[in-house]
C-alpha positions in Angstrom: 0.0 0.0 0.0 1.3 3.5 -0.9 1.7 6.3 1.6 0.8 9.8 0.6 2.2 12.8 2.5 2.9 16.5 1.9 6.4 18.0 2.5 7.6 21.5 2.6 10.9 21.5 0.7 13.0 23.9 2.8 16.0 23.5 0.6 14.3 25.2 -2.3 13.5 28.6 -0.8 12.9 31.5 -3.3 13.8 35.1 -2.9 10.6 35.9 -1.0 11.4 33.2 1.6 8.7 30.8 0.4 9.3 27.1 0.0 7.4 24.7 -2.3 5.0 22.1 -1.0 5.5 18.7 -2.7 3.3 15.6 -2.6 5.4 12.5 -1.6 4.2 9.1 -2.6 6.0 6.1 -1.0 5.5 2.6 -2.2 7.8 -0.4 -1.4 10.4 2.0 0.1 10.6 4.0 -3.1 9.6 7.6 -3.1 8.3 9.9 -5.9 7.7 13.6 -5.5 5.2 15.8 -7.3 5.1 19.5 -7.1 1.8 21.0 -6.1 2.7 24.5 -7.3 2.0 26.0 -3.9 4.6 28.0 -2.0 4.4 29.2 1.6 6.7 30.5 4.2 7.8 28.0 6.8 5.9 29.8 9.6 2.6 29.1 7.8 3.2 25.3 7.4 2.1 22.8 10.0 4.1 19.6 9.7 1.9 17.6 12.0 -1.4 18.1 10.2 0.3 18.7 6.8 -1.8 21.8 6.2 -1.3 25.6 5.8 -1.9 27.4 9.1 -4.9 29.5 9.7 -2.7 32.6 10.1 -2.1 32.6 6.3 -4.4 34.9 4.3 -5.5 32.2 1.9 -5.3 29.1 4.0 -8.8 27.8 3.1 -8.1 28.0 -0.7 -4.6 26.5 -0.3 -5.8 23.6 1.9 -8.6 22.9 -0.5 -6.1 22.6 -3.3 -4.0 20.2 -1.2 -7.0 18.0 -0.5 -7.7 17.9 -4.3 -4.0 16.8 -4.9 -4.3 14.1 -2.3 -7.5 12.8 -3.7 -6.2 12.7 -7.3 -3.1 10.8 -6.1 
C-alpha cells in the first residue's frame, strides 16, 4: 500500500522566503515527489497536520487545493 504525504521542501527557498509544497508518494520504500505549485513561508506550514496554518491569508483555498491533490493521487 502506498503512503501519501505533503512535504515543505525547505532546501528550495525562493527570494521571498517561500518554500514549495511537494506531494510525496511512497511505495515499497521507493519515493516519488510531485510539485503542487503551492509555495508558503515555513511559519505558515504545519508539519503535524500537513496543512497551511490559519494565520495565512488564503489558508482555506490552499488547503482545499492540497486536498484535491491528495484525492487525485
